[in-house]
C-alpha positions as CSV (number, residue, x, y, z in Angstrom):
1,M,48.7,109.2,144.5
2,R,51.2,106.5,145.5
3,A,49.0,105.6,148.5
4,W,45.9,105.2,146.3
5,V,47.8,103.0,143.9
6,A,48.8,100.8,146.8
7,L,45.1,100.6,147.7
8,L,44.3,99.6,144.1
9,K,46.9,96.9,144.2
10,K,45.5,95.6,147.5
11,D,42.0,95.5,146.0
12,F,43.3,93.6,143.0
13,K,45.0,91.0,145.3
14,L,41.7,90.6,147.1
15,T,39.8,89.7,144.0
16,R,42.4,88.4,141.5
17,T,41.3,84.8,142.0
18,V,37.8,85.6,140.8
19,F,39.3,87.6,137.9
20,F,41.5,84.8,136.7
21,V,38.7,82.3,137.1
22,G,36.6,84.6,134.9
23,L,39.2,84.6,132.2
24,V,39.3,80.8,132.2
25,I,35.5,80.8,131.9
26,N,35.9,83.0,128.8
27,L,38.2,80.5,127.2
28,L,35.8,77.7,128.0
29,I,32.9,79.7,126.4
30,A,35.0,80.2,123.3
31,M,35.7,76.4,123.2
32,L,32.0,75.7,123.6
33,T,31.3,78.1,120.7
34,L,33.8,76.3,118.5
35,Y,32.2,72.9,119.4
36,M,28.7,74.2,118.6
37,G,30.0,75.6,115.3
38,R,30.9,72.0,114.3
39,Q,27.7,70.5,115.6
40,A,24.9,73.0,115.0
41,D,23.3,73.8,111.6
42,H,22.1,77.3,112.5
43,T,25.1,79.6,112.1
44,L,23.9,82.4,114.3
45,L,22.9,80.1,117.1
46,I,26.4,79.0,117.8
47,F,27.4,82.5,119.0
48,L,24.7,82.5,121.7
49,P,27.1,81.5,124.5
50,L,29.4,84.4,123.6
51,A,26.5,86.8,123.5
52,V,25.2,85.7,126.9
53,A,28.7,85.9,128.4
54,I,29.1,89.5,127.1
55,V,25.7,90.6,128.4
56,L,26.3,89.0,131.8
57,H,29.4,91.2,132.2
58,V,27.0,93.9,133.5
59,L,27.3,92.0,136.8
60,Y,31.1,92.1,136.8
61,V,31.8,95.3,138.7
62,P,29.1,94.6,141.4
63,I,30.5,91.1,142.0
64,I,34.1,92.3,142.3
65,V,33.0,95.1,144.6
66,F,30.9,92.8,146.7
67,I,33.6,90.3,147.2
68,S,36.2,93.0,148.0
69,L,33.8,94.6,150.6
70,K,32.9,91.2,152.1
71,I,36.6,90.5,152.7
72,E,37.1,94.0,154.2
73,A,34.1,93.5,156.5
74,N,36.1,90.7,158.3
75,Q,38.7,93.3,159.3
76,L,36.6,96.5,159.2
77,H,38.4,98.1,162.1
78,L,41.7,98.1,160.1
79,W,40.0,99.3,156.9
80,L,38.2,102.2,158.5
81,H,41.3,103.4,160.3
82,N,42.9,104.1,157.0
83,P,44.0,107.8,157.1
84,G,42.3,108.6,153.7
85,P,38.6,109.4,153.3
86,A,36.1,106.7,152.5
87,S,35.7,108.0,149.0
88,T,39.3,107.1,148.3
89,L,38.8,103.6,149.7
90,L,35.6,103.0,147.7
91,I,36.7,104.5,144.4
92,S,39.6,102.0,144.4
93,K,37.2,99.1,144.5
94,I,35.1,100.6,141.6
95,V,38.2,101.2,139.5
96,N,39.6,97.7,140.2
97,G,36.3,96.1,139.1
98,L,36.1,98.4,136.0
99,M,39.7,97.5,134.9
100,M,38.9,93.8,135.3
101,L,35.7,94.2,133.4
102,I,37.3,95.9,130.5
103,I,40.1,93.3,130.2
104,S,37.6,90.4,130.4
105,L,35.2,92.1,127.9
106,L,38.0,92.9,125.5
107,M,39.1,89.2,125.7
108,L,35.5,88.1,124.7
109,Y,35.3,90.7,121.9
110,V,38.6,89.5,120.4
111,M,37.6,85.9,120.6
112,S,34.2,86.8,119.1
113,G,35.9,88.6,116.2
114,L,38.2,85.6,115.5
115,L,35.2,83.3,115.4
116,I,32.7,85.5,113.6
117,I,34.8,87.1,110.8
118,P,35.6,83.9,108.9
119,K,31.9,83.0,108.8
120,F,30.4,86.5,108.2
121,N,33.0,88.3,106.1
122,L,30.4,89.1,103.4
123,I,27.8,90.9,105.7
124,E,29.4,94.3,105.1
125,A,32.5,95.4,103.3
126,Y,34.3,97.2,106.1
127,W,32.4,95.9,109.2
128,T,31.3,99.5,110.0
129,D,28.0,98.5,111.6
130,A,29.6,95.7,113.5
131,W,32.2,98.0,115.0
132,I,29.8,100.7,116.0
133,S,27.2,98.3,117.5
134,G,30.0,96.5,119.3
135,L,31.3,99.8,120.8
136,L,27.8,100.9,121.8
137,I,27.2,97.6,123.6
138,F,30.6,97.8,125.3
139,L,29.8,101.3,126.5
140,H,26.4,100.5,127.9
141,I,27.7,97.3,129.6
142,L,30.3,99.5,131.4
143,I,27.7,102.1,132.4
144,I,25.2,99.5,133.7
145,S,27.9,97.6,135.6
146,I,29.1,100.7,137.3
147,I,25.6,101.7,138.3
148,I,25.0,98.3,139.9
149,G,28.4,98.4,141.5
150,V,27.7,101.8,143.1
151,W,24.4,100.4,144.4
152,V,26.3,97.6,146.0
153,L,28.6,100.2,147.7
154,F,25.6,102.1,149.0
155,L,23.7,99.0,150.3
156,W,26.8,97.7,152.0
157,A,27.5,101.0,153.6
158,L,23.9,101.3,154.8
159,Y,23.9,97.8,156.2
160,Q,27.2,98.4,158.1
161,S,25.8,101.6,159.5
162,L,22.7,99.9,160.9
163,K,23.8,96.4,161.9
164,F,24.8,97.4,165.5
165,A,21.8,99.7,166.0
166,I,19.0,97.4,164.8
167,G,20.7,94.1,164.3
168,R,19.2,91.6,161.8
169,W,16.4,94.1,161.0
170,S,19.0,96.1,159.1
171,W,18.4,93.6,156.2
172,L,14.8,94.9,155.9
173,V,16.0,98.4,155.7
174,V,18.5,97.4,152.9
175,I,15.7,95.6,151.0
176,G,13.5,98.7,151.4
177,A,16.4,100.8,150.1
178,V,16.3,98.7,146.9
179,I,12.5,98.6,146.4
180,I,11.4,102.1,147.4
181,P,14.0,104.1,145.4
182,S,13.4,101.8,142.4
183,W,9.6,102.4,142.6
184,I,10.2,106.2,142.9
185,T,12.6,106.2,140.0
186,A,10.1,104.3,137.8
187,L,7.4,106.8,138.7
188,F,9.7,109.7,138.0
189,E,10.7,108.3,134.6
190,T,7.1,108.5,133.5
191,T,6.8,112.3,134.2
192,K,7.3,115.2,131.8
193,L,10.0,116.6,134.1
194,Y,12.1,113.5,133.4
195,S,11.7,113.9,129.7
196,L,12.6,117.6,130.0
197,V,15.8,116.8,131.9
198,T,16.9,113.8,129.8
199,K,15.4,114.0,126.3
200,W,17.9,116.4,124.7
201,G,21.1,115.9,122.6
202,S,19.6,113.2,120.5
203,I,22.0,110.7,118.9
204,T,20.7,108.2,116.3
205,Y,22.5,105.0,115.3
206,D,21.5,103.4,112.0
207,F,22.6,99.8,111.2
208,P,21.4,99.0,107.7
209,S,23.4,95.8,107.5
210,F,21.4,94.4,110.4
211,S,18.0,95.3,109.1
212,I,16.8,96.8,112.4
213,Q,15.2,100.1,113.4
214,P,17.6,103.0,114.2
215,I,18.6,103.2,117.8
216,Q,18.2,106.6,119.5
217,T,20.0,107.7,122.7
218,Y,20.2,111.1,124.4
219,T,23.1,113.0,125.9
220,G,20.7,114.1,128.7
221,E,20.2,110.5,129.7
222,Y,24.0,109.9,129.9
223,L,24.4,113.1,132.0
224,Y,21.5,112.1,134.3
225,T,23.0,108.7,134.8
226,F,26.5,110.2,135.5
227,I,25.0,112.6,138.1
228,F,23.1,109.7,139.7
229,I,26.3,107.6,139.9
230,I,28.3,110.4,141.5
231,G,25.6,111.3,143.9
232,L,25.1,107.7,145.1
233,F,28.8,107.1,145.4
234,F,29.4,110.2,147.6
235,L,26.4,109.3,149.7
236,S,27.9,105.9,150.3
237,A,31.2,107.5,151.2
238,W,29.5,109.9,153.6
239,I,27.7,107.0,155.4
240,V,31.0,105.1,155.8
241,D,32.8,108.2,157.1
242,N,30.1,109.3,159.5
243,K,27.8,106.4,160.4
244,V,29.8,103.1,160.2
245,E,31.2,102.0,163.5
246,V,33.3,99.0,164.6
């Protein structure tokens, strides 16, 4: 455990500059929102920068993972000679990105609350809908960001395993590894089998304060996504352990 914590600290050091720059950008976005609040007539429009910044956090984990892997690629022989399995090395990068994402997203949520509450304190008495919708968005940003982050791991591992065998053509394989599985997944999601596997454990969220249709999610979809993430992660680790050479 102590060795893995040391790996996590190393990954943080590799990407901390990007993390701190991101926090500064969050502050600048909050300042832009304050400025727009004084200049704009449309009250909801002023929160557009914050909303965009929150949604763009789905790219946080993949960006952090990519930067960390890119740095590791410069000294790949040292990284691969680590006594631990590749899964230990790779999970450290995902956890590091996830921790940074949570901190940055919480910062934006707090700033959003401080700016929104004085203007919208009459929307609902106890802000129940706002809290639930905020948590739902938070959860799905984390899930989507992890999915993209694991895809980055897989594509990087695939590229590293092929670059000495087929050279620059490895990029075509990587591109194909993005397009073909996406096409197959899109086809699968239109089948009855997909519905059978995922459309169970219905959870309905109703937000009467927002005057929108109820939002329905399924426990099966979350489980399907979790299995996909775990499978793709361990496939990436297997490629690094068995196919990547220096």
